[in-house]
C-alpha positions, 0 to 999 in steps of 0.5 A, a space after each residue: 297244861 292248859 292252865 300254864 299255856 293260858 299264863 304264858 298267853 296272859 304274860 306275853 299279851 301283858 309284854 306287848 301291852 307293854 311294849 305298845 304304850 312304849 311306842 305310842 309314848 315315843 311317837 308321842 314325843 316326837 310329836 310334842 317335840 317340834 325340832 324332832 319330829 321333823 328330823 325324825 319324822 320317818 320314825 313317828 308314823 311307823 311308831 304311832 301305828 305299830 303301838 297302837 296296833 299291839 295294844 289293841 291286839 295284847 288288849 283283846 288277848 288279856 280281855 279273852 284271857 281273863 274273862 275266859 272269853 273265846 269271842 275275844 280270843 277268837 277276835 285277838 287271834 284274827 287282828 294278830 294274823 294281820 297284824 303278822 302279815 302287816 309286820 312281815 310285809 312293812 319289814 320286807 319294805 324297809 329291807 328293800 328301801 334301804 337296800 341301796 346307799 352305804 356311803 363312800 369310803 375315802 382313803 386315810 378319812 376316817 368318815 364316808 361320803 354320802 351321794 343322793 343317787 346311791 339311794 332308792 327313789 321312794 326314800 328320796 321323793 319321799 323324805 327329801 322332796 322339795 316339799 318338806 326339804 326346807 323344813 328338815 333343813 330347818 331342824 338340822 340347823 336348829 340342832 346345831 349340826 354344823 356348829 357342834 361339829 366347830 365346836 368340838 374341833 382344835 383351832 390348831 387342827 391339821 387337815 390330816 386331823 380333821 380327816 380322821 374324825 368320825 363325823 355322822 352321816 349328816 355332819 359329813 354331807 351337810 357341814 362340810 364340802 364334799 372331797 371331789 371339789 377340792 377346796 382348802 381347808 381353814 378349819 372344821 367348816 370354814 374352807 376356801 375354793 381355789 382360784 381356779 375353782 372347784 377340782 369338779 363341775 359339781 353343783 354341791 360344789 358351788 352349792 358350799 358357803 362358809 355361812 353358818 346358816 347355809 354351809 352345805 344344807 341345800 346339797 345332794 350329799 346333806 340329803 343323802 346323810 339325812 336318807 342314810 341315817 333313815 336308813 340307820 333307823 330303818 334297819 334297826 327298827 325292822 331288826 326290832 319288827 322282826 323279833 316282835 313278829 316271832 312274839 306275835 307268833 308265838 302269842 297266836 299258837 298259844 291263843 288257839 291253845 287258849 281257846 281249846 283248854 277253855 272249850 275243855 274247861 267249860 265241856 268238864 264243868 257242863 258235864 259236872 253241873 245240875 
């Protein structure tokens, strides 16, 4: 039974080691691809820290199980416990800061519209503040999120057909004016302001431009669409972290069993020793 528990302990540590390396590689990929890292900077640091933590914990566990040294397994258990506490805290934090902001569903329209005020202050202050929005805007422009919408739309497309289009949060917020502005549709990225002006007094309505390099990239709706993507990414990451935490708890229990089995094995050999 002791050998089985040690085998399972080694196997799970090997899996977590691979997972840690994958997380580090994903973070390095985002870092090396400049445009991607700016758009997905919300995932870059969490992935790197997660990968390094998993790598260190699993490496200590493998050293202890393969060398049958309780010292390394005890160190592994301490680090594992701290990692479990840290992951639980981060997961709870991620759900709290992404709790708000679901997007506004509009009647007979296939996409949602997003408002900056619907998102938590922490997300707004850390990701769409004035200091880093210029970089994010450049990233979105380099990704051609609006041009791709225009290319894939039919030149004869009617406004009713456009409203049925499944837009991403970023496309909804950055590539067209908010529906409340009451602009006249010409094509996916060209809208005409009525002679009487926007239907509502909203800064996004006056910020909108048909220039493909401007559109609504400086609109609050664009920032809200970007935060909607971050919310989705962090929610997925939080769910993944729940499963990883469960595995780490199992690993912590197996580590305790491994320490006990190594002690029993050493005491058994000492009884039959010279």
